N, CA, C and O atoms as a DFTB+ gen file, in Angstrom:
356 C
 N C O
     1  1      40.039      76.485      21.153
     2  2      39.141      76.034      22.195
     3  2      39.457      74.578      22.528
     4  3      39.708      73.775      21.629
     5  1      39.446      74.247      23.778
     6  2      39.806      72.910      24.232
     7  2      38.932      71.835      23.604
     8  3      39.442      70.788      23.203
     9  1      37.623      72.069      23.509
    10  2      36.719      71.058      22.972
    11  2      37.057      70.733      21.528
    12  3      37.019      69.570      21.127
    13  1      37.387      71.754      20.741
    14  2      37.758      71.508      19.353
    15  2      39.034      70.696      19.268
    16  3      39.153      69.821      18.411
    17  1      39.983      70.970      20.137
    18  2      41.216      70.202      20.151
    19  2      40.935      68.747      20.485
    20  3      41.516      67.849      19.876
    21  1      40.059      68.507      21.436
    22  2      39.713      67.141      21.808
    23  2      38.979      66.462      20.671
    24  3      39.201      65.278      20.416
    25  1      38.103      67.190      19.975
    26  2      37.391      66.606      18.842
    27  2      38.369      66.179      17.765
    28  3      38.171      65.141      17.132
    29  1      39.432      66.966      17.539
    30  2      40.449      66.598      16.559
    31  2      41.122      65.307      16.985
    32  3      41.372      64.440      16.149
    33  1      41.420      65.161      18.269
    34  2      42.020      63.936      18.777
    35  2      41.079      62.760      18.514
    36  3      41.526      61.696      18.085
    37  1      39.788      62.939      18.766
    38  2      38.831      61.868      18.532
    39  2      38.796      61.490      17.056
    40  3      38.684      60.311      16.720
    41  1      38.890      62.475      16.180
    42  2      38.906      62.178      14.748
    43  2      40.106      61.326      14.392
    44  3      39.973      60.367      13.632
    45  1      41.267      61.650      14.918
    46  2      42.492      60.932      14.587
    47  2      42.489      59.504      15.122
    48  3      43.147      58.632      14.555
    49  1      41.767      59.259      16.190
    50  2      41.735      57.941      16.789
    51  2      40.936      56.975      15.915
    52  3      41.140      55.763      15.982
    53  1      40.034      57.503      15.102
    54  2      39.281      56.677      14.175
    55  2      38.314      55.753      14.875
    56  3      37.442      56.203      15.619
    57  1      38.464      54.453      14.638
    58  2      37.495      53.495      15.166
    59  2      37.684      53.223      16.657
    60  3      36.831      52.581      17.269
    61  1      38.744      53.678      17.236
    62  2      38.983      53.411      18.644
    63  2      38.354      54.479      19.516
    64  3      38.385      55.665      19.187
    65  1      37.798      54.061      20.600
    66  2      37.157      54.982      21.526
    67  2      38.111      55.247      22.677
    68  3      38.686      54.320      23.249
    69  1      38.275      56.526      23.012
    70  2      39.094      56.858      24.166
    71  2      38.204      57.491      25.221
    72  3      37.228      58.170      24.901
    73  1      38.541      57.269      26.447
    74  2      37.766      57.827      27.543
    75  2      38.439      59.096      28.024
    76  3      39.603      59.077      28.422
    77  1      37.718      60.182      27.989
    78  2      38.283      61.459      28.399
    79  2      37.601      62.014      29.642
    80  3      37.653      63.218      29.893
    81  1      36.966      61.150      30.417
    82  2      36.394      61.544      31.691
    83  2      35.292      62.573      31.597
    84  3      34.115      62.223      31.513
    85  1      35.656      63.819      31.611
    86  2      34.683      64.903      31.593
    87  2      33.835      64.842      30.331
    88  3      32.628      65.075      30.389
    89  1      34.441      64.534      29.205
    90  2      33.679      64.454      27.964
    91  2      32.673      63.313      27.998
    92  3      31.564      63.443      27.479
    93  1      33.056      62.198      28.607
    94  2      32.117      61.080      28.746
    95  2      30.857      61.549      29.449
    96  3      29.745      61.259      29.008
    97  1      31.035      62.270      30.534
    98  2      29.897      62.769      31.311
    99  2      29.117      63.786      30.496
   100  3      27.886      63.757      30.483
   101  1      29.819      64.685      29.815
   102  2      29.153      65.708      29.015
   103  2      28.295      65.077      27.928
   104  3      27.148      65.477      27.725
   105  1      28.843      64.099      27.234
   106  2      28.122      63.480      26.125
   107  2      26.877      62.758      26.627
   108  3      25.791      62.948      26.081
   109  1      27.024      61.933      27.659
   110  2      25.852      61.181      28.128
   111  2      24.777      62.116      28.675
   112  3      23.588      61.900      28.442
   113  1      25.186      63.140      29.390
   114  2      24.206      64.095      29.931
   115  2      23.508      64.856      28.812
   116  3      22.292      65.046      28.852
   117  1      24.265      65.289      27.822
   118  2      23.677      66.053      26.735
   119  2      22.732      65.200      25.897
   120  3      21.692      65.689      25.457
   121  1      23.072      63.937      25.670
   122  2      22.164      63.066      24.928
   123  2      20.849      62.949      25.689
   124  3      19.774      63.063      25.099
   125  1      20.933      62.722      26.998
   126  2      19.718      62.614      27.817
   127  2      18.888      63.882      27.742
   128  3      17.673      63.827      27.550
   129  1      19.543      65.026      27.892
   130  2      18.843      66.316      27.879
   131  2      18.161      66.551      26.539
   132  3      17.000      66.959      26.498
   133  1      18.867      66.297      25.450
   134  2      18.302      66.526      24.117
   135  2      17.121      65.592      23.867
   136  3      16.114      66.006      23.293
   137  1      17.240      64.336      24.294
   138  2      16.129      63.394      24.108
   139  2      14.885      63.861      24.865
   140  3      13.772      63.774      24.348
   141  1      15.074      64.352      26.080
   142  2      13.940      64.849      26.864
   143  2      13.352      66.092      26.205
   144  3      12.134      66.210      26.070
   145  1      14.210      67.012      25.800
   146  2      13.733      68.246      25.166
   147  2      12.936      67.967      23.896
   148  3      11.962      68.659      23.602
   149  1      13.350      66.960      23.153
   150  2      12.692      66.648      21.880
   151  2      11.620      65.575      22.037
   152  3      10.998      65.161      21.058
   153  1      11.406      65.123      23.282
   154  2      10.394      64.110      23.584
   155  2      10.600      62.838      22.751
   156  3       9.670      62.322      22.131
   157  1      11.840      62.354      22.757
   158  2      12.207      61.141      22.022
   159  2      12.589      60.067      23.031
   160  3      13.414      60.308      23.913
   161  1      12.002      58.897      22.908
   162  2      12.345      57.788      23.806
   163  2      13.656      57.154      23.366
   164  3      14.114      57.357      22.242
   165  1      14.253      56.384      24.268
   166  2      15.483      55.677      23.919
   167  2      15.243      54.722      22.757
   168  3      16.091      54.578      21.878
   169  1      14.084      54.073      22.759
   170  2      13.759      53.132      21.682
   171  2      13.660      53.860      20.341
   172  3      14.196      53.391      19.337
   173  1      12.975      55.006      20.325
   174  2      12.858      55.795      19.092
   175  2      14.234      56.273      18.629
   176  3      14.547      56.249      17.439
   177  1      15.038      56.702      19.579
   178  2      16.393      57.165      19.293
   179  2      17.193      56.053      18.610
   180  3      17.851      56.287      17.596
   181  1      17.132      54.860      19.165
   182  2      17.853      53.713      18.601
   183  2      17.351      53.405      17.188
   184  3      18.146      53.165      16.280
   185  1      16.036      53.415      17.011
   186  2      15.454      53.124      15.698
   187  2      15.902      54.144      14.662
   188  3      16.254      53.780      13.540
   189  1      15.888      55.417      15.034
   190  2      16.291      56.477      14.097
   191  2      17.751      56.363      13.706
   192  3      18.130      56.702      12.585
   193  1      18.580      55.879      14.642
   194  2      20.007      55.719      14.363
   195  2      20.325      54.403      13.683
   196  3      21.409      54.232      13.124
   197  1      19.373      53.461      13.729
   198  2      19.614      52.146      13.139
   199  2      20.527      51.277      13.991
   200  3      21.304      50.476      13.471
   201  1      20.423      51.447      15.322
   202  2      21.211      50.639      16.249
   203  2      20.269      49.933      17.215
   204  3      19.078      50.237      17.271
   205  1      20.811      48.994      17.968
   206  2      19.987      48.289      18.944
   207  2      19.664      49.222      20.115
   208  3      20.427      50.142      20.406
   209  1      18.535      48.982      20.783
   210  2      18.220      49.764      21.981
   211  2      19.317      49.636      23.042
   212  3      19.576      50.585      23.781
   213  1      19.957      48.477      23.120
   214  2      21.037      48.278      24.093
   215  2      22.222      49.202      23.790
   216  3      22.810      49.785      24.701
   217  1      22.568      49.330      22.500
   218  2      23.677      50.219      22.142
   219  2      23.349      51.662      22.495
   220  3      24.186      52.375      23.047
   221  1      22.127      52.097      22.177
   222  2      21.715      53.461      22.525
   223  2      21.766      53.657      24.031
   224  3      22.210      54.702      24.505
   225  1      21.318      52.667      24.783
   226  2      21.355      52.749      26.241
   227  2      22.785      52.849      26.758
   228  3      23.043      53.555      27.733
   229  1      23.708      52.155      26.119
   230  2      25.119      52.235      26.530
   231  2      25.652      53.659      26.392
   232  3      26.409      54.121      27.247
   233  1      25.268      54.355      25.331
   234  2      25.710      55.749      25.150
   235  2      25.039      56.657      26.161
   236  3      25.686      57.516      26.761
   237  1      23.733      56.465      26.350
   238  2      22.973      57.336      27.242
   239  2      23.403      57.155      28.692
   240  3      23.411      58.114      29.463
   241  1      23.758      55.935      29.063
   242  2      24.174      55.664      30.440
   243  2      25.654      55.963      30.663
   244  3      26.113      56.007      31.804
   245  1      26.398      56.168      29.586
   246  2      27.822      56.467      29.713
   247  2      28.711      55.248      29.784
   248  3      29.908      55.374      30.044
   249  1      28.148      54.054      29.556
   250  2      28.978      52.845      29.566
   251  2      29.984      52.865      28.419
   252  3      31.113      52.394      28.555
   253  1      29.556      53.418      27.292
   254  2      30.462      53.612      26.153
   255  2      30.215      55.010      25.603
   256  3      29.161      55.602      25.839
   257  1      31.194      55.533      24.868
   258  2      30.983      56.817      24.209
   259  2      30.929      56.557      22.708
   260  3      31.670      55.721      22.190
   261  1      30.062      57.268      22.020
   262  2      29.931      57.041      20.575
   263  2      31.144      57.535      19.802
   264  3      31.810      58.491      20.198
   265  1      31.416      56.856      18.684
   266  2      32.485      57.292      17.792
   267  2      32.063      58.589      17.112
   268  3      30.883      58.942      17.112
   269  1      33.008      59.281      16.545
   270  2      32.726      60.560      15.905
   271  2      31.701      60.407      14.793
   272  3      30.822      61.256      14.644
   273  1      31.800      59.340      14.011
   274  2      30.843      59.108      12.932
   275  2      29.424      58.968      13.500
   276  3      28.456      59.428      12.894
   277  1      29.319      58.338      14.651
   278  2      28.017      58.159      15.298
   279  2      27.509      59.491      15.837
   280  3      26.316      59.780      15.744
   281  1      28.399      60.304      16.400
   282  2      27.991      61.628      16.880
   283  2      27.463      62.485      15.733
   284  3      26.511      63.247      15.905
   285  1      28.080      62.357      14.575
   286  2      27.603      63.107      13.409
   287  2      26.188      62.657      13.061
   288  3      25.310      63.485      12.817
   289  1      25.973      61.365      13.038
   290  2      24.630      60.834      12.733
   291  2      23.634      61.251      13.818
   292  3      22.500      61.617      13.509
   293  1      24.054      61.197      15.087
   294  2      23.181      61.620      16.190
   295  2      22.766      63.076      16.017
   296  3      21.603      63.427      16.215
   297  1      23.719      63.915      15.650
   298  2      23.405      65.338      15.497
   299  2      22.390      65.542      14.369
   300  3      21.524      66.411      14.465
   301  1      22.494      64.751      13.312
   302  2      21.535      64.842      12.210
   303  2      20.151      64.388      12.674
   304  3      19.149      65.048      12.396
   305  1      20.102      63.265      13.378
   306  2      18.837      62.692      13.850
   307  2      18.165      63.598      14.878
   308  3      16.942      63.743      14.882
   309  1      18.968      64.207      15.749
   310  2      18.423      65.023      16.832
   311  2      18.293      66.504      16.476
   312  3      17.745      67.284      17.254
   313  1      18.788      66.887      15.320
   314  2      18.671      68.287      14.902
   315  2      19.518      69.226      15.742
   316  3      19.078      70.317      16.103
   317  1      20.718      68.804      16.049
   318  2      21.634      69.643      16.831
   319  2      23.011      69.592      16.180
   320  3      23.188      68.962      15.138
   321  1      23.979      70.253      16.795
   322  2      25.345      70.207      16.283
   323  2      26.177      69.274      17.146
   324  3      25.787      68.940      18.264
   325  1      27.300      68.863      16.636
   326  2      28.203      68.001      17.403
   327  2      28.683      68.744      18.646
   328  3      28.826      68.143      19.711
   329  1      28.931      70.030      18.520
   330  2      29.382      70.811      19.678
   331  2      28.379      70.777      20.823
   332  3      28.759      70.900      21.987
   333  1      27.091      70.609      20.493
   334  2      26.071      70.530      21.544
   335  2      26.346      69.386      22.513
   336  3      26.002      69.477      23.692
   337  1      26.958      68.317      22.030
   338  2      27.253      67.172      22.897
   339  2      28.393      67.451      23.872
   340  3      28.514      66.785      24.900
   341  1      29.229      68.440      23.547
   342  2      30.406      68.719      24.365
   343  2      30.254      69.913      25.288
   344  3      31.123      70.156      26.125
   345  1      29.172      70.662      25.154
   346  2      28.980      71.826      26.023
   347  2      28.713      71.376      27.445
   348  3      27.941      70.445      27.678
   349  1      29.338      72.024      28.371
   350  2      29.198      71.651      29.776
   351  2      28.319      72.627      30.533
   352  3      28.401      72.702      31.759
   353  1      27.484      73.375      29.837
   354  2      26.599      74.365      30.476
   355  2      25.462      73.669      31.180
   356  3      24.610      74.328      31.777
């Protein structure tokens, strides 16, 4: 599956963030959708992740994409899987 292949690429990149266009949009949209579904504010989201509200806003707005380690933590905090962030449904 293409998404799994891209996730492997993200793992290999390590601390560096790469922009993959469609994935950037998918991730930011999915974070927004999950936050609304779970009735979690951006501030609460940031607090649960232990990051600044500005950093959380950067991910939600698509200014930056989270590293794989952060996506893993997000999935734990939000009660979803990492694949949920990449689904384009």
